[in-house]
ZAMARGU-4260 file (C-alpha; in steps of 0.2 Angstrom, whole numbers, plus 5000, padded with zeros to 4 digits):
<rodrens>
0) 5000/5000/5000 | 5007/5017/4995 | 5012/5030/5008 | 5011/5049/5008 | 5021/5063/5015
5) 5017/5080/5021 | 5026/5097/5021 | 5020/5111/5032 | 5026/5129/5029 | 5024/5141/5044
10) 5024/5157/5033 | 5022/5175/5036 | 5004/5177/5031 | 4998/5159/5033 | 5002/5141/5038
15) 5000/5129/5024 | 5000/5110/5025 | 5002/5100/5008 | 5000/5081/5007 | 5011/5073/4993
20) 5013/5056/4986 | 5030/5049/4987 | 5033/5055/4969 | 5029/5073/4974 | 5012/5074/4967
25) 5000/5085/4977 | 4985/5076/4984 | 4978/5089/4996 | 4982/5105/5004 | 4975/5118/5016
30) 4980/5135/5022 | 4975/5145/5037 | 4979/5164/5037 | 4983/5175/5053 | 4985/5193/5056
35) 5000/5204/5057 | 5000/5217/5071 | 5008/5234/5069 | 5004/5243/5085 | 5017/5256/5083
40) 5027/5262/5068 | 5040/5249/5062 | 5032/5235/5072 | 5028/5218/5063 | 5022/5205/5076
45) 5011/5189/5076 | 5003/5179/5090 | 5012/5163/5093 | 4997/5154/5100 | 4987/5159/5084
50) 5001/5151/5073 | 5001/5135/5083 | 4982/5134/5081 | 4985/5136/5062 | 4998/5122/5062
55) 4985/5110/5070 | 4971/5116/5059 | 4981/5116/5042 | 4987/5098/5045 | 4970/5091/5051
60) 4961/5099/5037 | 4973/5093/5023 | 4972/5076/5030 | 4953/5076/5031 | 4953/5080/5012
65) 4961/5064/5008 | 4958/5046/5012 | 4976/5042/5018 | 4973/5038/5037 | 4987/5028/5044
70) 4998/5030/5028 | 5008/5046/5032 | 5026/5042/5032 | 5032/5059/5040 | 5027/5077/5042
75) 5042/5089/5038 | 5043/5108/5042 | 5047/5124/5033 | 5046/5141/5042 | 5049/5159/5039
80) 5066/5166/5045 | 5071/5179/5058 | 5057/5178/5070 | 5060/5181/5088 | 5050/5177/5104
85) 5055/5179/5122 | 5049/5165/5133 | 5049/5163/5152 | 5056/5148/5161 | 5039/5139/5158
90) 5040/5141/5139 | 5026/5155/5140 | 5028/5169/5128 | 5033/5186/5135 | 5032/5194/5118
95) 5023/5191/5102 | 5033/5184/5088 | 5043/5198/5081 | 5044/5195/5062 | 5057/5199/5049
100) 5046/5214/5044 | 5049/5222/5060 | 5061/5237/5058 | 5061/5244/5076 | 5079/5239/5078
105) 5085/5249/5063 | 5096/5261/5074 | 5105/5246/5082 | 5108/5238/5065 | 5118/5254/5061
110) 5127/5254/5077 | 5132/5236/5075 | 5139/5239/5058 | 5149/5255/5063 | 5154/5252/5081
115) 5153/5234/5085 | 5162/5224/5072 | 5146/5219/5063 | 5155/5215/5047 | 5166/5202/5055
120) 5150/5194/5063 | 5142/5194/5046 | 5157/5185/5039 | 5156/5171/5052 | 5137/5169/5053
125) 5131/5173/5035 | 5116/5184/5041 | 5118/5202/5034 | 5117/5216/5047 | 5099/5222/5046
130) 5084/5225/5058 | 5077/5208/5052 | 5091/5199/5061 | 5087/5191/5078 | 5104/5197/5083
135) 5100/5215/5080 | 5082/5212/5088 | 5091/5206/5104 | 5102/5222/5104 | 5086/5232/5103
140) 5076/5222/5116 | 5091/5224/5128 | 5092/5242/5126 | 5074/5247/5125 | 5065/5234/5136
145) 5079/5229/5148 | 5067/5222/5161 | 5059/5210/5148 | 5076/5205/5142 | 5081/5200/5159
150) 5066/5190/5163 | 5067/5180/5147 | 5073/5162/5150 | 5075/5159/5131 | 5074/5168/5114
155) 5067/5157/5101 | 5059/5158/5084 | 5041/5153/5079 | 5046/5135/5073 | 5055/5132/5089
160) 5040/5137/5099 | 5029/5126/5089 | 5040/5111/5092 | 5042/5114/5110 | 5023/5114/5112
165) 5022/5098/5102 | 5037/5089/5110 | 5043/5098/5125 | 5061/5101/5118 | 5069/5117/5113
170) 5077/5113/5096 | 5082/5124/5082 | 5087/5117/5065 | 5104/5123/5057 | 5095/5132/5043
175) 5084/5143/5054 | 5099/5145/5066 | 5110/5151/5052 | 5097/5165/5048 | 5099/5172/5066
180) 5115/5181/5065 | 5121/5171/5080 | 5127/5155/5072 | 5144/5151/5066 | 5143/5143/5049
185) 5160/5134/5050 | 5158/5127/5067 | 5139/5125/5066 | 5138/5131/5084 | 5132/5147/5092
190) 5145/5160/5088 | 5154/5167/5104 | 5157/5184/5097 | 5139/5186/5091 | 5132/5180/5108
195) 5144/5193/5117 | 5137/5207/5106 | 5119/5202/5110 | 5123/5200/5129 | 5117/5182/5130
200) 5124/5165/5133 | 5120/5149/5123 | 5109/5142/5137 | 5096/5155/5132 | 5095/5149/5115
205) 5088/5132/5108 | 5099/5117/5105 | 5105/5117/5086 | 5102/5101/5077 | 5103/5095/5059
210) 5089/5099/5047 | 5086/5081/5045 | 5082/5078/5063 | 5067/5067/5066 | 5057/5070/5082
215) 5044/5058/5088 | 5032/5056/5103 | 5017/5068/5101 | 5007/5070/5116 | 4990/5061/5115
220) 4981/5078/5114 | 4992/5084/5099 | 4991/5067/5090 | 4972/5068/5092 | 4971/5086/5086
225) 4982/5082/5071 | 4973/5066/5067 | 4990/5056/5067 | 4998/5042/5076 | 5008/5048/5091
230) 5024/5040/5084 | 5023/5049/5067 | 5040/5056/5063 | 5041/5075/5063 | 5056/5081/5053
235) 5062/5098/5060 | 5066/5103/5042 | 5073/5120/5037 | 5069/5138/5033 | 5057/5142/5019
240) 5070/5150/5007 | 5082/5135/5006 | 5068/5123/5005 | 5060/5133/4991 | 5076/5130/4981
245) 5075/5111/4984 | 5057/5111/4980 | 5060/5118/4963 | 5075/5107/4959 | 5087/5122/4959
250) 5101/5113/4967 | 5113/5111/4953 | 5127/5123/4946 | 5121/5138/4938 | 5103/5136/4943
255) 5095/5150/4952 | 5078/5151/4961 | 5068/5167/4961 | 5053/5168/4972 | 5040/5182/4973
260) 5027/5180/4987 | 5024/5194/4999 | 5042/5197/4999 | 5055/5190/4987 | 5072/5181/4985
265) 5085/5175/4974 | 5095/5160/4979 | 5107/5147/4973 | 5115/5131/4981 | 5134/5129/4984
270) 5143/5115/4992 | 5151/5124/5007 | 5147/5140/5016 | 5153/5156/5008 | 5150/5175/5013
275) 5152/5190/5002 | 5166/5202/5007 | 5154/5217/5003 | 5140/5210/5014 | 5127/5209/5000
280) 5121/5191/5001 | 5116/5179/5015 | 5122/5161/5017 | 5111/5149/5025 | 5112/5130/5028
285) 5101/5117/5020 | 5111/5101/5024 | 5130/5099/5029 | 5133/5098/5010 | 5121/5110/5003
290) 5122/5129/5007 | 5111/5142/5000 | 5117/5160/4995 | 5107/5174/4989 | 5097/5189/4994
295) 5080/5193/5000 | 5069/5208/4995 | 5056/5216/5006 | 5046/5222/4991 | 5038/5208/4981
300) 5019/5204/4980 | 5015/5216/4994 | 5019/5230/4982 | 5007/5223/4969 | 4994/5223/4983
305) 4997/5241/4986 | 4994/5245/4968 | 4978/5235/4969 | 4972/5244/4985 | 4978/5262/4981
310) 4978/5264/4962 | 4964/5252/4956 | 4950/5252/4968 | 4937/5253/4955 | 4944/5239/4945
315) 4946/5228/4960 | 4928/5231/4965 | 4922/5226/4948 | 4933/5211/4948 | 4926/5205/4964
320) 4908/5208/4958 | 4912/5197/4942 | 4921/5184/4952 | 4938/5188/4943 | 4955/5189/4951
325) 4959/5208/4953 | 4977/5204/4949 | 4973/5197/4932 | 4964/5213/4928 | 4979/5223/4933
330) 4991/5213/4923 | 4980/5215/4908 | 4980/5233/4910 | 4999/5233/4911 | 5000/5223/4895
335) 4993/5238/4885 | 5010/5247/4888 | 5026/5242/4880 | 5041/5236/4890 | 5050/5250/4899
340) 5033/5259/4902 | 5039/5273/4890 | 5053/5279/4902 | 5044/5277/4919 | 5054/5268/4932
345) 5047/5263/4949 | 5058/5259/4964 | 5048/5248/4975 | 5055/5252/4992 | 5039/5253/5001
350) 5045/5243/5016 | 5063/5249/5015 | 5075/5235/5007 | 5086/5221/5011 | 5097/5214/4998
355) 5108/5220/4990 | 5107/5237/4998 | 5102/5232/5016 | 5095/5249/5020 | 5079/5250/5030
360) 5077/5269/5026 | 5074/5267/5007 | 5058/5273/5001 | 5048/5270/4985 | 5046/5282/4971
365) 5042/5284/4953 | 5056/5292/4942 | 5053/5299/4925 | 5035/5303/4927 | 5029/5314/4913
370) 5012/5321/4906 | 5010/5307/4894 | 5011/5293/4907 | 4994/5286/4913 | 4989/5274/4926
375) 4993/5259/4915 | 5011/5265/4913 | 5012/5266/4932 | 5005/5249/4935 | 5018/5242/4922
380) 5032/5252/4930 | 5028/5244/4947 | 5029/5226/4940 | 5045/5230/4931 | 5052/5238/4947
385) 5049/5223/4957 | 5059/5212/4944 | 5073/5225/4942 | 5075/5225/4961 | 5077/5207/4961
390) 5089/5208/4946 | 5100/5219/4957 | 5105/5204/4967 | 5112/5194/4953 | 5129/5203/4952
395) 5132/5199/4970 | 5127/5181/4968 | 5137/5178/4952 | 5153/5186/4961 | 5152/5171/4972
400) 5147/5157/4961 | 5151/5162/4943 | 5139/5164/4928 | 5121/5158/4930 | 5111/5151/4916
405) 5093/5147/4921 | 5080/5154/4933 | 5067/5143/4942 | 5052/5155/4946 | 5041/5151/4960
410) 5028/5161/4971 | 5012/5169/4967 | 5019/5179/4953 | 5023/5163/4943 | 5005/5162/4939
415) 5006/5178/4928 | 5012/5176/4910 | 5017/5194/4910 | 5028/5194/4925 | 5036/5178/4919
420) 5041/5185/4902 | 5046/5201/4911 | 5058/5191/4921 | 5065/5182/4906 | 5068/5199/4897
425) 5075/5209/4912 | 5087/5194/4917 | 5090/5189/4899 | 5089/5171/4904 | 5077/5156/4902
430) 5064/5156/4915 | 5056/5139/4920 | 5041/5137/4931 | 5039/5120/4940 | 5023/5111/4941
435) 5020/5114/4959 | 5021/5131/4966 | 5021/5124/4984 | 5040/5123/4983 | 5044/5125/5002
440) 5032/5112/5007 | 5038/5100/4994 | 5056/5104/4999 | 5052/5100/5017 | 5044/5083/5012
445) 5059/5078/5002 | 5071/5083/5016 | 5060/5071/5027 | 5063/5057/5014 | 5081/5059/5015
450) 5080/5059/5034 | 5071/5043/5035 | 5082/5035/5021 | 5068/5034/5009 | 5079/5042/4996
455) 5098/5041/4994 | 5101/5060/4990 | 5092/5076/4987 | 5095/5074/4969 | 5079/5063/4969
460) 5069/5079/4969 | 5073/5082/4950 | 5061/5068/4946 | 5047/5076/4955 | 5049/5094/4947
465) 5041/5095/4930 | 5039/5112/4921 | 5023/5120/4916 | 5030/5136/4908 | 5046/5140/4899
470) 5050/5158/4894 | 5065/5164/4883 | 5071/5182/4882 | 5063/5193/4869 | 5078/5202/4860
475) 5068/5219/4858 | 5063/5219/4876 | 5080/5214/4882 | 5088/5229/4873 | 5075/5241/4881
480) 5078/5235/4899 | 5097/5235/4896 | 5095/5254/4893 | 5085/5257/4908 | 5094/5246/4921
485) 5109/5258/4924 | 5097/5272/4928 | 5087/5261/4940 | 5103/5255/4948 | 5111/5272/4950
490) 5097/5281/4960 | 5098/5273/4977 | 5116/5278/4980 | 5112/5295/4973 | 5098/5298/4985
495) 5105/5290/5000 | 5105/5305/5011 | 5087/5310/5005 | 5081/5293/5009 | 5087/5295/5027
500) 5080/5312/5028 | 5062/5308/5022 | 5062/5292/5033 | 5066/5302/5048 | 5052/5315/5043
505) 5040/5301/5042 | 5044/5294/5059 | 5040/5311/5067 | 5027/5319/5055 | 5011/5325/5063
510) 4996/5315/5060 | 4978/5320/5060
</rodrens>
């Protein structure tokens, strides 16, 4: 009798559970969303208990959709990076989960970079110095909330909290650990220099374990809530970024995965850890022999959502009334305009930016706006700006690994033919979209197969990843984008002081 495997992704906006056959075919899936709390400027928090309930609910509902009772080989986990929760000695949260989107530690990121040997810490840990980093969040907590910092018995991420509630053990996989800014990539232990900078000792952090670690022994209550036997292996898994690369099969030389969801990222796999002397890229663990380098951007699909809500309210209302996806309407509007939007550029820094600039003070702007530009030009420029911004990471990646040849595209944007072709033209490379867009969940499930000895190597994933779309660069569009790219790339450096000034004004501007 055939068995099935499950991947669970604890994401920024929702938790998703996907049930696969052993060959990687999707059988059933379920997602449960949860809110992001922004009580003060710069905050980006979520409730750990709400996310734990979403994990229970997503797994149970996905299982209920398929007749596979008793045939689940394993459940493997993926999770968003950079979250931080302070917990007391009983494991109770003292804070919400402070997500990667939280920028309240920006001043401490600057101080770590300039006064506290932050670059040396980056070179050892692979996590760029940025307010997203749990290391920087700890500096902020210690300075701004010293009583809370002192009361905390441990500092953990959201997946560690979930596993503690399921199994009573504080464990963190090497992949999530390598995204904290506190983990030494060479030694695969907590980094003494980073711990000293944060003002903590390693006993206040979870125990690092390999991403293939299997944990068993669900409580009777948890087993009942999941609808699974108590001895079902739970694979601790890795972070969502590295698992997305695995899930699309982008683990070979010259293969790059680009994902655009709420945020976005570009990543490629190398055989040993490597950091960028200029500090532009991250390096995170997948396994002992697979390391992922690349760069994340804050401004992916969230910018398109901003366009939908702020520039296209009437079209969105009409689309909902007709039962049509508003994003499809917007891309059709953008298709009316030629590549390059007739000389209109958009810098999509609505949420600051991470790679390759690592500047939380960046802000969005249209450049080149003229009387002949209409709303459709603005919509197209926004889409192009998101892709240009991702393309800006490529030189840093290629400086570490050499030339790239193919892009594996995933995330919600991969449903759009316009965006896929736009990426092929701006990157001037073939763009391939895999059959499943649930790449992080599939990557987690495949990592679980390796953990349990059901596959010999991660290369087995290539047989599971087909292609639904292939796009080749259009020579005319490539030429247009090649002319615009130097202009796009030059502006952030030229406006560095002005970005800081307008951001400071926004922090203190009077509000009605």
